[in-house]
C-alpha positions as CSV (number, residue, x, y, z in Angstrom):
1,M,0.0,0.0,0.0
2,K,3.0,2.3,0.6
3,S,3.4,2.7,-3.2
4,K,0.1,4.4,-3.5
5,Y,1.4,7.5,-1.6
6,L,4.8,8.0,-3.2
7,S,3.5,10.6,-5.6
8,L,0.4,12.8,-6.0
9,C,-0.7,13.2,-9.6
10,I,-2.8,16.2,-10.1
11,G,-3.3,16.1,-13.9
12,A,-3.8,19.9,-13.8
13,T,-3.1,20.6,-17.5
14,A,-6.0,18.5,-18.8
15,L,-8.3,19.6,-16.0
16,L,-7.7,23.3,-16.5
17,S,-8.0,23.2,-20.3
18,L,-11.3,21.4,-19.9
19,Q,-12.8,23.9,-17.6
20,G,-11.2,27.0,-19.0
21,C,-9.5,27.7,-15.7
22,D,-5.8,27.9,-16.8
23,D,-5.7,31.5,-15.7
24,L,-6.7,30.6,-12.1
25,L,-3.3,29.2,-11.0
26,D,0.0,31.1,-10.7
27,R,2.7,28.7,-11.8
28,D,5.8,28.9,-9.5
29,P,7.8,27.3,-10.9
30,Q,6.3,26.8,-14.4
31,N,4.1,23.7,-14.8
32,K,4.3,22.8,-11.2
33,L,1.6,23.3,-8.6
34,T,3.0,24.0,-5.2
35,D,0.9,23.6,-2.0
36,K,1.1,27.3,-1.4
37,V,-0.5,28.1,-4.8
38,V,-3.0,25.2,-4.8
39,Y,-4.4,26.0,-1.4
40,N,-4.1,29.8,-1.6
41,N,-7.6,30.8,-2.4
42,Y,-11.0,29.7,-3.4
43,E,-10.4,29.6,-7.2
44,S,-7.1,27.7,-6.9
45,I,-8.7,25.0,-4.7
46,K,-11.6,24.8,-7.2
47,A,-9.2,24.1,-10.0
48,Y,-7.4,21.5,-7.9
49,A,-10.7,19.8,-7.0
50,W,-11.7,19.1,-10.6
51,Q,-9.5,15.9,-10.5
52,L,-11.8,14.5,-7.8
53,Y,-14.7,14.3,-10.2
54,D,-13.0,11.6,-12.2
55,A,-14.1,9.1,-9.5
56,F,-17.6,9.3,-10.8
57,P,-18.8,6.5,-13.1
58,A,-19.7,8.1,-16.4
59,Y,-18.9,7.2,-20.1
60,D,-15.4,6.2,-20.9
61,Q,-12.9,9.0,-21.6
62,I,-11.0,9.9,-24.7
63,N,-8.9,13.0,-24.9
64,S,-8.5,15.1,-28.0
65,G,-6.5,13.6,-30.9
66,S,-7.1,10.7,-33.2
67,G,-7.6,7.0,-32.9
68,N,-7.9,4.7,-29.9
69,G,-4.4,5.5,-28.7
70,D,-5.8,8.4,-26.7
71,H,-8.2,6.2,-24.8
72,D,-7.4,6.4,-21.1
73,K,-7.0,2.7,-20.0
74,L,-8.6,2.0,-16.7
75,D,-5.8,0.2,-14.9
76,A,-3.6,0.5,-11.9
77,T,-1.2,2.9,-13.5
78,R,-3.7,5.5,-14.6
79,T,-3.2,8.8,-12.8
80,T,-6.7,10.4,-13.3
81,V,-9.1,7.7,-12.3
82,Q,-12.6,6.9,-13.1
83,L,-14.2,4.4,-10.7
84,R,-16.8,2.1,-12.1
85,R,-19.6,0.3,-10.4
86,G,-18.4,-2.9,-12.1
87,M,-15.0,-4.4,-13.0
88,R,-14.7,-3.1,-16.6
89,D,-14.2,0.3,-18.3
90,Q,-17.7,0.7,-19.8
91,I,-20.8,0.7,-17.8
92,M,-22.5,-1.8,-20.1
93,W,-19.7,-4.2,-19.6
94,A,-20.0,-4.3,-15.8
95,D,-23.4,-6.0,-16.3
96,F,-21.8,-9.0,-18.0
97,E,-21.1,-10.3,-14.5
98,S,-24.9,-10.4,-13.9
99,D,-27.7,-12.5,-15.2
100,L,-29.2,-9.9,-17.6
101,M,-26.4,-9.2,-20.0
102,D,-24.0,-11.4,-21.9
103,Q,-20.8,-10.7,-23.8
104,G,-22.1,-11.9,-27.1
105,N,-19.1,-13.9,-28.5
106,E,-17.7,-17.3,-28.1
107,N,-15.3,-16.5,-25.3
108,G,-17.4,-14.1,-23.3
109,E,-18.1,-16.0,-20.2
110,S,-17.8,-14.1,-16.9
111,S,-14.9,-15.0,-14.8
112,W,-17.1,-14.3,-11.7
113,I,-20.0,-16.5,-12.8
114,W,-17.7,-19.3,-13.9
115,Q,-15.4,-19.2,-10.8
116,R,-12.4,-18.3,-12.9
117,Y,-11.5,-15.0,-11.2
118,D,-7.7,-15.0,-10.4
119,I,-6.4,-13.0,-7.5
120,P,-4.6,-10.1,-9.1
121,T,-1.1,-8.9,-8.1
122,S,-2.5,-5.3,-8.2
123,A,-5.9,-4.0,-8.9
124,Y,-7.3,-0.7,-10.3
125,D,-10.3,-1.2,-8.0
126,Y,-8.1,-1.2,-5.0
127,N,-5.3,1.3,-6.0
128,A,-7.4,4.0,-7.6
129,P,-9.6,5.0,-4.6
130,Y,-6.6,5.3,-2.4
131,K,-4.9,7.6,-4.9
132,N,-8.0,9.7,-4.9
133,I,-8.1,9.7,-1.1
134,R,-4.5,10.8,-1.0
135,A,-5.3,13.8,-3.1
136,I,-8.4,14.6,-1.0
137,N,-6.6,14.4,2.3
138,S,-3.9,16.7,0.8
139,M,-6.6,19.2,-0.1
140,L,-8.2,19.0,3.4
141,A,-4.9,19.6,5.1
142,G,-4.2,22.6,2.9
143,I,-7.6,24.2,3.5
144,E,-6.7,24.8,7.1
145,T,-3.9,27.2,6.2
146,S,-5.7,28.8,3.3
147,A,-6.6,32.5,3.3
148,M,-10.3,31.7,2.5
149,S,-13.1,32.7,4.8
150,A,-14.5,30.3,7.4
151,Q,-17.6,29.7,5.2
152,E,-15.5,28.9,2.1
153,K,-13.4,26.5,4.1
154,E,-16.5,24.7,5.3
155,H,-17.6,24.4,1.7
156,W,-14.4,22.8,0.4
157,K,-14.1,20.7,3.5
158,S,-17.6,19.3,2.6
159,V,-16.5,18.7,-0.9
160,G,-13.5,16.8,0.4
161,Y,-15.5,14.8,2.9
162,F,-18.0,13.8,0.2
163,F,-15.3,12.5,-2.2
164,R,-13.4,10.8,0.6
165,A,-16.6,9.0,1.6
166,Y,-17.4,8.2,-2.0
167,N,-14.0,6.5,-2.6
168,H,-14.1,4.6,0.7
169,A,-17.6,3.5,-0.2
170,S,-16.2,2.0,-3.4
171,L,-13.6,0.1,-1.4
172,L,-16.2,-1.0,1.2
173,N,-18.5,-2.4,-1.6
174,R,-15.8,-4.4,-3.2
175,Y,-13.6,-5.5,-0.2
176,G,-15.6,-5.3,3.0
177,D,-13.3,-4.4,5.8
178,I,-10.7,-1.9,4.6
179,I,-8.0,0.5,5.8
180,Y,-9.8,3.8,6.4
181,V,-7.6,6.8,5.7
182,N,-8.8,10.2,7.1
183,T,-5.5,12.1,7.4
184,L,-2.7,13.0,5.1
185,L,-0.1,10.3,5.3
186,T,3.7,10.3,4.7
187,D,5.9,7.4,3.5
188,N,6.6,6.7,7.2
189,S,3.1,6.9,8.6
190,P,2.3,3.7,10.6
191,E,-1.3,3.7,9.1
192,L,0.3,2.5,5.8
193,Y,0.9,-0.8,7.5
194,G,-2.3,-0.9,9.6
195,K,-5.0,-3.6,9.9
196,R,-8.3,-3.5,8.1
197,I,-11.0,-1.7,10.0
198,P,-14.3,-3.5,10.5
199,R,-17.1,-2.8,8.1
200,D,-19.3,-1.4,10.9
201,Q,-16.8,1.4,11.6
202,V,-16.0,2.1,8.0
203,A,-19.7,2.4,7.0
204,Q,-20.5,4.6,10.0
205,N,-17.5,6.9,9.0
206,I,-18.8,7.1,5.5
207,L,-22.3,8.0,6.5
208,N,-21.0,10.6,9.0
209,E,-18.9,12.3,6.4
210,L,-21.7,12.3,3.8
211,I,-24.2,13.8,6.3
212,Y,-21.6,16.5,7.3
213,A,-20.9,17.3,3.6
214,R,-24.6,17.6,2.9
215,D,-25.3,19.8,5.8
216,N,-22.3,22.1,5.3
217,I,-21.7,22.5,1.6
218,G,-22.1,26.1,0.5
219,N,-24.3,27.5,-2.2
220,Y,-21.4,28.6,-4.4
221,N,-21.4,28.8,-8.2
222,D,-18.6,26.2,-8.8
223,G,-20.1,25.2,-12.2
224,E,-23.1,23.3,-13.5
225,C,-21.4,19.9,-13.3
226,T,-20.2,20.3,-9.7
227,L,-21.2,19.0,-6.3
228,T,-24.3,20.3,-4.7
229,Q,-26.4,19.3,-1.7
230,D,-28.8,17.5,-4.0
231,A,-26.0,15.4,-5.5
232,I,-24.8,14.5,-2.0
233,N,-28.3,13.4,-1.1
234,A,-28.5,11.3,-4.3
235,F,-25.4,9.4,-3.2
236,I,-26.7,9.0,0.3
237,S,-29.8,7.6,-1.2
238,R,-27.7,5.0,-3.1
239,F,-25.2,4.2,-0.4
240,G,-27.9,3.9,2.3
241,L,-29.8,1.4,0.3
242,M,-26.6,-0.6,-0.7
243,E,-25.3,-0.8,2.9
244,G,-28.7,-1.3,4.5
245,T,-29.7,-4.2,2.3
246,W,-26.2,-5.7,2.4
247,R,-26.5,-5.8,6.1
248,K,-30.0,-7.3,6.1
249,Y,-29.3,-10.1,3.6
250,H,-25.8,-10.9,4.8
251,G,-26.8,-11.2,8.4
252,L,-25.2,-8.0,9.8
253,G,-26.7,-5.5,12.2
254,E,-28.0,-2.0,12.0
255,A,-29.5,-2.3,8.5
256,N,-32.3,0.1,9.3
257,K,-30.0,2.9,10.2
258,Y,-28.7,3.0,6.6
259,L,-32.1,2.4,5.0
260,E,-33.5,5.3,7.0
261,A,-30.6,7.5,5.7
262,S,-31.5,6.5,2.2
263,V,-35.2,7.4,2.8
264,T,-34.4,10.7,4.3
265,A,-32.1,11.7,1.5
266,S,-34.5,10.5,-1.2
267,E,-37.4,12.5,0.4
268,E,-35.4,15.6,0.0
269,L,-35.0,15.0,-3.7
270,L,-38.3,13.6,-4.9
271,P,-40.3,16.9,-4.6
272,K,-37.6,18.8,-6.5
273,Y,-37.2,16.8,-9.7
274,R,-39.5,15.3,-12.2
275,L,-38.7,12.6,-14.8
276,H,-37.7,13.7,-18.2
277,P,-40.5,12.3,-20.5
278,N,-38.1,10.7,-23.0
279,Y,-36.1,7.8,-21.4
280,D,-33.7,7.7,-24.4
281,E,-32.7,11.4,-24.1
282,V,-31.5,10.9,-20.5
283,F,-28.5,8.9,-22.0
284,N,-28.1,10.3,-25.5
285,S,-28.4,14.0,-25.3
286,E,-25.6,16.3,-26.5
287,S,-26.3,18.4,-23.4
288,L,-28.0,17.4,-20.2
289,S,-28.0,21.0,-19.0
290,G,-31.5,21.8,-17.7
291,V,-32.8,18.3,-18.5
292,D,-35.6,17.2,-16.1
293,G,-34.5,14.6,-13.6
294,I,-30.8,15.1,-13.9
295,I,-29.1,15.9,-10.6
296,L,-25.5,15.7,-11.7
297,Y,-23.9,14.9,-15.0
298,K,-20.5,14.7,-16.7
299,K,-20.1,16.9,-19.7
300,Y,-18.4,15.9,-22.9
301,V,-17.1,18.4,-25.5
302,E,-16.2,17.7,-29.1
303,Q,-12.4,17.6,-29.7
304,I,-11.7,18.2,-26.0
305,F,-13.3,15.6,-23.8
306,M,-15.0,12.7,-25.6
307,H,-15.9,9.0,-25.1
308,R,-16.6,5.9,-27.2
309,L,-19.7,4.4,-25.6
310,G,-22.0,5.4,-28.4
311,T,-19.6,4.1,-31.0
312,E,-19.4,0.8,-29.2
313,T,-23.0,0.2,-30.2
314,R,-22.3,1.1,-33.8
315,N,-19.1,-0.7,-34.7
316,D,-17.7,-4.1,-35.6
317,N,-17.8,-5.5,-32.0
318,A,-20.1,-8.3,-31.0
319,G,-20.3,-7.8,-27.3
320,E,-23.2,-6.0,-25.6
321,D,-26.3,-8.2,-25.5
322,L,-29.2,-8.6,-23.2
323,T,-30.1,-12.2,-22.2
324,K,-33.5,-13.9,-22.7
325,K,-34.1,-13.5,-19.0
326,A,-33.7,-9.7,-19.3
327,V,-36.0,-9.5,-22.3
328,D,-38.7,-11.6,-20.5
329,M,-38.7,-9.1,-17.5
330,Y,-40.1,-6.3,-19.6
331,L,-43.9,-6.0,-19.1
332,M,-46.5,-5.8,-21.8
333,T,-48.5,-2.7,-22.4
334,D,-51.4,-4.1,-20.3
335,G,-49.2,-4.3,-17.3
336,Q,-49.0,-8.1,-17.4
337,T,-46.0,-10.3,-17.9
338,R,-45.2,-12.0,-21.2
339,W,-46.3,-15.2,-19.4
340,T,-49.8,-14.1,-18.7
341,S,-50.7,-11.3,-21.1
342,P,-53.1,-12.0,-24.0
343,L,-51.0,-9.4,-25.9
344,F,-48.0,-11.6,-26.0
345,E,-47.8,-13.5,-29.3
346,G,-45.0,-15.8,-28.5
347,D,-41.2,-15.7,-28.9
348,R,-40.7,-18.1,-31.8
349,D,-41.0,-15.1,-34.1
350,I,-38.8,-12.1,-33.2
351,Y,-41.2,-9.6,-34.7
352,A,-44.0,-11.0,-32.5
353,E,-41.8,-11.1,-29.4
354,F,-41.2,-7.3,-29.7
355,R,-44.8,-6.2,-29.9
356,N,-46.7,-4.4,-27.2
357,R,-43.8,-3.9,-24.8
358,D,-42.6,-1.2,-22.4
359,K,-41.2,1.8,-24.4
360,R,-37.9,1.3,-22.6
361,F,-37.7,-2.1,-24.3
362,Y,-37.3,-0.4,-27.7
363,Y,-34.8,2.2,-26.4
364,T,-32.6,-0.6,-24.9
365,I,-32.7,-3.4,-27.5
366,T,-32.3,-2.9,-31.2
367,P,-35.8,-3.8,-32.7
368,P,-35.9,-6.4,-35.6
369,Y,-36.3,-5.3,-39.2
370,K,-35.0,-6.0,-42.7
371,V,-34.2,-3.8,-45.6
372,K,-32.2,-4.1,-48.9
373,K,-29.0,-2.3,-49.9
374,D,-29.4,0.6,-52.2
375,P,-27.1,0.0,-55.2
376,N,-27.0,3.7,-55.9
377,D,-26.3,4.8,-52.4
378,P,-23.8,2.9,-50.2
379,K,-25.3,4.6,-47.1
380,G,-28.9,4.3,-48.2
381,Y,-31.4,1.4,-48.2
382,L,-34.5,0.2,-49.9
383,P,-37.6,-1.6,-48.5
384,T,-37.9,-5.3,-49.0
385,G,-41.5,-5.0,-50.1
386,N,-42.7,-7.0,-47.1
387,P,-44.6,-4.7,-44.7
388,A,-43.7,-6.9,-41.7
389,D,-40.0,-6.0,-42.2
390,E,-40.9,-2.3,-41.6
391,E,-43.0,-2.6,-38.5
392,Y,-40.4,-1.4,-36.1
393,I,-38.9,1.0,-38.6
394,N,-42.2,2.8,-38.5
395,L,-42.6,2.4,-34.7
396,M,-39.2,4.0,-34.0
397,K,-40.2,7.0,-36.1
398,T,-42.8,7.7,-33.5
399,L,-40.5,7.1,-30.5
400,S,-37.3,8.8,-31.6
401,D,-35.7,11.0,-34.3
402,D,-32.8,10.8,-36.8
403,S,-30.2,12.0,-34.3
404,H,-31.1,9.2,-31.9
405,K,-32.7,5.8,-32.6
406,T,-34.4,5.6,-36.0
407,L,-34.1,2.4,-38.0
408,P,-32.3,1.0,-39.9
409,S,-29.5,1.3,-37.4
410,D,-26.2,2.3,-38.9
411,Q,-22.5,1.8,-38.4
412,W,-20.5,4.8,-37.0
413,T,-19.6,5.6,-40.6
414,G,-23.3,6.0,-41.5
415,T,-23.6,2.8,-43.5
416,K,-26.9,1.1,-42.8
417,T,-27.3,-2.3,-41.2
418,V,-29.7,-4.2,-43.5
419,I,-31.0,-6.7,-40.9
420,Q,-31.5,-7.0,-37.2
421,P,-30.9,-9.3,-35.5
422,N,-27.5,-9.8,-37.2
423,L,-26.2,-12.9,-35.4
424,F,-22.4,-12.9,-35.3
425,L,-21.6,-16.5,-36.3
426,N,-24.0,-16.1,-39.3
427,K,-23.7,-12.4,-39.8
428,T,-24.9,-10.5,-42.8
429,Q,-22.6,-7.5,-42.2
430,N,-19.5,-7.2,-40.0
431,W,-20.9,-4.6,-37.7
432,N,-23.8,-4.2,-35.3
433,H,-24.0,-7.9,-34.8
434,S,-25.2,-9.8,-31.7
435,G,-24.7,-13.1,-29.9
436,T,-28.1,-13.5,-28.2
437,G,-30.1,-11.6,-30.8
438,Y,-30.9,-8.9,-28.3
439,R,-28.3,-6.3,-29.1
440,C,-28.0,-3.5,-26.5
441,W,-28.3,-0.1,-28.1
442,K,-29.3,1.9,-25.0
443,F,-26.3,4.3,-25.6
444,Y,-26.7,4.4,-29.4
445,N,-27.2,7.8,-31.0
446,R,-26.3,9.5,-34.2
447,L,-25.1,12.8,-32.8
448,V,-21.7,12.1,-34.3
449,I,-21.4,10.3,-37.7
450,G,-18.2,9.4,-39.5
451,K,-15.9,9.8,-36.5
452,N,-14.8,6.7,-34.7
453,N,-14.8,6.9,-30.9
454,R,-15.5,10.6,-30.7
455,D,-18.9,10.6,-28.9
456,I,-20.1,13.8,-27.1
457,N,-23.4,12.8,-25.4
458,D,-23.4,13.8,-21.7
459,A,-23.4,11.2,-19.0
460,P,-25.9,11.2,-16.1
461,I,-24.2,10.6,-12.8
462,F,-27.1,11.0,-10.5
463,R,-30.7,11.1,-11.7
464,I,-34.1,11.1,-10.1
465,G,-35.1,7.8,-11.7
466,E,-32.5,5.9,-9.6
467,V,-33.6,7.9,-6.5
468,M,-37.2,6.8,-7.0
469,L,-36.0,3.2,-7.1
470,N,-33.8,3.6,-4.1
471,Y,-36.7,5.1,-2.1
472,A,-39.2,2.5,-3.1
473,E,-36.9,-0.4,-2.1
474,A,-35.7,1.2,1.1
475,M,-39.3,1.9,2.1
476,Y,-40.3,-1.7,1.4
477,E,-37.4,-3.0,3.5
478,L,-38.5,-0.8,6.3
479,G,-42.1,-2.0,6.0
480,R,-43.5,1.3,4.9
481,F,-44.1,0.8,1.2
482,D,-47.7,1.6,0.4
483,Q,-49.7,2.8,-2.6
484,T,-48.7,6.4,-2.0
485,V,-45.1,5.5,-2.2
486,C,-45.7,3.3,-5.2
487,D,-47.5,6.0,-7.1
488,K,-44.7,8.5,-6.7
489,T,-41.9,6.1,-7.6
490,I,-42.6,2.8,-9.4
491,N,-45.7,4.1,-11.2
492,K,-44.1,7.3,-12.4
493,L,-41.4,5.1,-14.0
494,R,-44.0,2.8,-15.5
495,E,-46.0,5.7,-16.8
496,R,-43.0,6.9,-18.8
497,G,-42.7,3.4,-20.3
498,G,-46.4,3.4,-21.2
499,I,-47.2,0.7,-18.6
500,P,-50.3,0.8,-16.4
501,A,-49.8,1.6,-12.7
502,L,-49.0,-1.1,-10.2
503,T,-51.6,-1.7,-7.6
504,I,-50.3,-3.3,-4.4
505,G,-52.0,-6.5,-3.8
506,N,-52.8,-7.0,-7.5
507,E,-49.3,-7.6,-8.8
508,P,-49.0,-9.3,-12.2
509,E,-48.6,-13.1,-12.1
510,D,-45.1,-14.1,-12.8
511,P,-44.2,-17.8,-12.9
512,T,-40.5,-16.9,-12.9
513,R,-40.8,-15.0,-9.6
514,D,-38.2,-16.0,-7.0
515,P,-40.3,-17.8,-4.3
516,E,-38.2,-16.2,-1.6
517,V,-39.3,-12.7,-2.8
518,S,-42.7,-11.3,-2.2
519,A,-44.8,-10.3,-5.3
520,T,-44.5,-6.6,-4.3
521,L,-40.7,-6.7,-3.8
522,W,-40.4,-8.7,-7.0
523,E,-42.1,-5.8,-8.9
524,I,-39.9,-3.2,-7.2
525,R,-36.8,-5.2,-8.2
526,R,-38.2,-5.8,-11.7
527,E,-38.6,-2.0,-12.2
528,R,-35.0,-1.5,-10.9
529,A,-33.7,-4.0,-13.4
530,I,-35.5,-2.4,-16.4
531,E,-34.9,1.2,-15.5
532,L,-31.2,0.7,-14.8
533,M,-30.5,-1.9,-17.5
534,A,-26.9,-1.8,-18.8
535,E,-25.9,0.9,-16.4
536,G,-23.7,-1.3,-14.3
537,F,-25.9,-1.8,-11.2
538,R,-27.2,-5.3,-11.6
539,F,-24.2,-7.3,-10.3
540,D,-24.0,-5.2,-7.1
541,D,-27.7,-5.6,-6.7
542,L,-27.4,-9.3,-6.8
543,R,-24.5,-9.2,-4.3
544,R,-26.3,-7.0,-1.8
545,W,-29.5,-9.2,-2.0
546,K,-27.2,-12.2,-1.7
547,K,-28.9,-13.7,-4.8
548,C,-25.8,-14.5,-6.9
549,G,-25.9,-18.1,-5.7
550,D,-29.5,-18.4,-7.1
551,Y,-29.4,-16.3,-10.2
552,L,-25.9,-16.7,-11.5
553,K,-26.2,-20.5,-11.8
554,E,-28.7,-20.2,-14.6
555,Q,-27.6,-20.7,-18.2
556,K,-27.6,-17.4,-20.2
557,L,-29.8,-17.8,-23.3
558,G,-30.8,-15.8,-26.4
559,M,-33.6,-15.6,-28.9
560,W,-35.4,-18.6,-30.4
561,I,-33.8,-19.7,-33.7
562,K,-33.8,-22.7,-36.1
563,K,-30.5,-24.4,-36.9
564,A,-31.4,-24.4,-40.6
565,D,-31.5,-20.6,-40.6
566,Y,-28.4,-20.1,-38.5
567,P,-26.2,-23.2,-38.8
568,K,-23.2,-21.8,-36.9
569,M,-25.1,-20.5,-33.9
570,P,-25.2,-22.9,-30.8
571,I,-28.7,-23.9,-29.6
572,Q,-29.6,-25.0,-26.1
573,N,-29.1,-28.7,-25.6
574,G,-27.8,-29.0,-29.2
575,A,-31.4,-29.0,-30.6
576,D,-32.4,-28.2,-34.2
577,E,-34.4,-25.3,-32.9
578,G,-34.5,-23.5,-29.6
579,Y,-32.9,-20.7,-27.6
580,I,-29.4,-19.5,-28.5
581,A,-26.9,-20.8,-25.9
582,L,-23.4,-19.3,-26.2
583,D,-22.6,-20.2,-22.6
584,G,-23.0,-23.4,-20.8
585,T,-24.6,-23.9,-17.4
586,P,-22.4,-22.2,-14.7
587,P,-21.1,-24.2,-11.7
588,G,-22.6,-21.9,-9.1
589,F,-21.5,-18.9,-7.0
590,P,-19.4,-19.6,-3.9
591,D,-20.0,-17.3,-0.9
592,H,-16.4,-15.9,-0.8
593,Y,-17.0,-14.4,-4.3
594,Y,-19.3,-11.8,-2.8
595,L,-16.2,-9.9,-1.9
596,Q,-13.2,-9.3,-4.1
597,P,-9.8,-10.6,-3.0
598,I,-7.1,-8.2,-1.7
599,P,-4.4,-8.0,-4.4
600,T,-1.3,-10.0,-3.5
601,N,1.1,-7.0,-3.8
602,E,-0.9,-5.4,-1.0
603,L,-0.5,-8.4,1.3
604,I,3.3,-8.5,0.6
605,L,3.7,-4.8,1.3
606,N,1.6,-4.9,4.5
607,E,1.9,-8.1,6.6
608,N,-1.0,-6.8,8.8
609,L,-3.4,-7.1,5.9
610,K,-5.3,-10.4,5.8
611,Q,-7.0,-11.9,2.7
612,N,-10.7,-12.0,2.5
613,P,-12.1,-15.3,3.8
614,G,-12.2,-18.0,1.2
615,W,-9.7,-16.5,-1.1
616,E,-6.8,-17.9,0.8
617,K,-7.5,-21.3,-0.8
618,E,-7.5,-19.9,-4.3
């Protein structure tokens, strides 16, 4: 662990050029930020603090320039870090570790699901938060000697406390007991070689710092994409639910304390924000400034600060698919499940399977269609003459526009994909293909055409849709979920999807419901899965509910096909027709996999560190 503190990488050049703040810092000497300058006044600390925002999960980052060489790899050596909810560098990819998404290729099995996770020598998930915490503690120490007013000091202390809590919460989520660092350490500090602190104490420290930050942050104009009291409440809403339910389902104490914190924070936010009426625009807008329901977002700027998440859904990769289980979770427009609704016409025909579904279904999974190439226009298309092939082309014209999700879908160059699904082992074209037949295009948009990996749509960090889900679930776990709560949370989300309201006591029949979960809680969890699909929450949700052992032993499946139509695609049980089965049946999920192993280098550097139980045998 000592190696984490040998240097402090501020990354000021990129941060200042991004925010237009290069005139805020006096350079003495040139290109070097001294403590005296950094902590001298409000504006210099504001410039320093921009680096802390890289801890937020957003869309992956590409700096200005050309090609993939500028993509900031998310590994242990990166100096400006970007923590993810999952283990990978795109939010969609984090959900591959869950039951609802699959890496749609022949070698895409999850190492977690298949018990193939190797203990790393070093880990970004472990190193990056401590690097952040080092920078935060340096700022907090410098504030004390700054010339700022007492109120300004309280403001920046609150910012520091929030980000310190946020980074410790990431470590707590992944590793359980951790070394908690709340002071600026030197290379000789004994804390570098300390023992892990029990989860109870760490969680309480995190909550205390978050509440302090919320109650003391000032109302200063630091910029539209900066921390506010509302953003802090949004994270308390998330953290309180995560910690409270982890404690409940993993047999720890004081679950209600954290659930109550989640409820209190959520109740502060729910009256202030309303849902943006278009689900797709929450994720695929060039600007989220002023968009309803957005509490905090990360801004991307053409040629300055870009990402590649949108291009990932419009390129040659086969890799981001929903599973059959995920597809079956989406309700029909009558509010019933696909198992019980008379509107469901079966899943042997992909056109039929997509009819009469939640609007979010069409914004998340590429709908099926077929067109012909236009011999006179390489980027155009012609209808096949079969009206059935145009059903969803016409539907998407009513749900979206040419800058977002009209069909036919196209490659990043603008060339049309002539058929969806485009199954990758029998693909018609080399792009926009799928392994399960349910290609995720939640982050697909056409704001940028002809430029590879140069996407500019802003990323929501905290939004009211998630807060509604946090509140509904926390209230249920506290025994206070009633129709009033349901109407201002679950039913608002369903209304946006075009789904009738849920009535408690009259939940839809679902033969796939987990018998250990009540019908009401099942619907709350269903709504969470659908609203947050492909955003990197699902694996953590299964972990906190302690449901990995039940749900991650199921075989991941895709759409129904016939071998004669797709001779190279594997079918469940080797049948001539049936559901696509790229993966086999997993072996199960051992209990020690609920926490990540401590990297071996950390154990070598600090003999007082002990490995998480169960991983010693690996």
